[in-house]
N, C-alpha and C positions, 0 to 999 in steps of 0.2 A: 538694233544692230543685228543682222543673220550670223546664226552661227557656222562656222566651217571648221572640218577636219584638215589639217595639214600636216602631211608626211616629212617629217623632220630627221634627215639622217645626219645631220652635222658637216656635210658637205656645202659647197659653194652653191650649187644650183638649189638645195632645198632651203637654205638662209633666204636666196633671192626671193624664191615663191611665198615664204612666210611672211616678207615684206610687202610683197604684191597683194596677198590676201587681205592686209591689215589695210592697205592704200584702197582697196576697193570696198571698204567698209564692212569687211567681215569682222567676227570676234572669233579668233582662231583657237582651236584645241589642237594642241601641237601631239604628235604619235610619233614614237621612235622605237626602234628594235634593236633588242641584243639577241642577235640570231646565230650568235658562234664565228662571228665574221674576224677574220685575220686582224683588220684595221677597227677592233673595237674601241678603240681611244678615240673614234669620232663621235662615240656618246657624250664624252666630256663637252665637246665642241656644241652638239647638239643642247647641252643643258645650258652652256654660255649664251648660244643665241636665244634661245627662250627666253632667258634671264634680261638679256640685253634690250630684245625687243618687247618686254612687258607681257609674255604670255603666262596667264596664271594657272593653265591646267596644261601641264606638259607631262604624258605618261610614256614609260617604257616599256614595251611588252616583251616577255620573255619567252623566245621560242628557239629549237636548236636546229639549225638543217646542217649541223655536221653529222647529224645521222643518216643523211642522204650522200653528201660531199658533192661530186662532181663539178666543183669549181675550184680554183685557185685560192677563191676567198674564203673557203668552209673546208679544204681538206689540204693535205701536203703536196699541191701541186706548186711548180715556181711561178711566181708571177713575172709574167714575159716584161723585157726592159729593153728601151730605146727601139722600139717599133710600135707602128699605130697599124694593128691588123686589118686587112681589108675583109676578113670573115668574121664569124662571132668567135670572140675571143675566150679563152679558159676562165677569165674572170667573170663571164657570165655566171650568176647563181640560177639554176633551174626553177622557173615559175616564182621568181622572188616578187616582183610587182603584184602578181595575183594573188600572193599569200597577203602582202601587206595591203593591199585595196581591200582584202576581205576583212581583215583587222578593221581597217577603216571605216568598213561599210556599218560594221556592227557597233563601233563607236558612234558613228552618224546617227544610227538609229536611236541609240541612247540618249544622245545631248539635244535631239530633236534638229539636226543639221540635215540638209539636203544638197550638199555642197562638199567636196573633197577637191584638195588641191595637192598635185603631186608635181615633182620637178624634173620629169622626164624631158629628153631634149634627143630629137631625131637627125641632127645634122652634125655637131661637132661633137660624136660621141662614137661607143664602139660597136654600134650596129647590133645591139641588144635586141631581140624581136618583140619585148614588152616594152618600149618605148617608141613604138609607131603609133602614128594618129589611128590607124583603123583599130589596133590593140584598144586603145583609150576608148572609142566611140563604142566598142563591142561591149567593155566591160561596164560602161555606163548604162546600155540597154540594159544588161544582165543585171544590173544593181539593181534597177527599177522594177524588174521583173521578180526577183529574189527574196523581197522584203516587203513586210508589213506596212511601211511607208510609202513604198513605191506601189504596192497594190491600192492602197488608200488615196492615191492621187497625188503624192510629192514625189516627183521624177527626181532621180538623181542626176546632179549636174557635176560632171568629173572634169576639173579645169586642170589644164597641162599647158599653162602661158609662157613656157620656155620652149616649148616643141619645135618651133621654127625658128628659133634664134641660134647664132653662133656662141661660141662661148665668150667673144669679145663684146656681144652685143649682151650676153646677160649680166657681163662685168658691168659694163656701161649704166644698165638699166638698175642694177643692183647699188651701184654706186651712188646714183641720184636717189634713190630712197633711204641713203644712209646706212647700209647694210655694212658692219664691221667684219670685213673678210679676214682680219686677222684671228678670228673666232671662228674658222672655219678647218676642215682637214677633208682634202680630195684624195691623197695618196692611198691605195691599195696596198703598200707594203712599207709602211712607216717604222721607225724604231719605236720600242716599249715607251720612250718618252714623247712620240708623238712628232719627230722631225720627220719631213718627208723626203722619199727617196729621190725625187726629181727625175727618175727614168721611165716609170710606169706608164701605160698610155694616159691614167687619169691625169697623172702631173704634167705630162707632155701637153696636154691640151689646155690644163690651167694656166701653166707659162706661157703657152702661145697667145691665149685670151688676155692677159696680162699686158703681154709685149705690143699688141695690136691696139691696145688702149693708152700705149705709152706709160704706163705704169710697173712701179716694181710690186711683184707678189710680196705681201705683208708678213708671209710664213715662213719658218726656217726648214732648208733644206740641206741635204748631206753635201 
């Protein structure tokens, strides 16, 4: 089986991508990040997803993006509630996916993987610049140029299987693959025990996706 790195945040999208990678015949190595995020409890969900999906290699990288701030997730900026922003919102973490994918690229070289999976989405999402198809293709090209593996002919394949799906379509796909969404967290501003606020843009999109499938979201909300 081919090896692959899967970025696993603990959220709904990354849990679905992990299941997709397995269904496509890859042996996933899961990579999560403790980066000083407001919703750090999502890492507990990442651990649960790795266990429930039978992932033997799950690593958590320790970095601290609070030294830069600039986001409601990494500084004392309020998380917007009850609105879906038409502009890039303050929950955008500067260069986050570029940082995460760079770690994944290094991990891939070590385990001999040419494939990286990421759960970015360009439809039912908040307009983040590092979730667009052109960004994915650009990083894929850069990753091939920047690594020993790439120079030796092992071209990087950066998979973003959710990029053109709505949140409802993602949930439908994941449900068919047996993803346990009760062990996921999407909220940007949860309580310390992991109860979701139900009002940030991530919660609103998640609730909308379940409703459009005629399903009840299995997690707790305030």
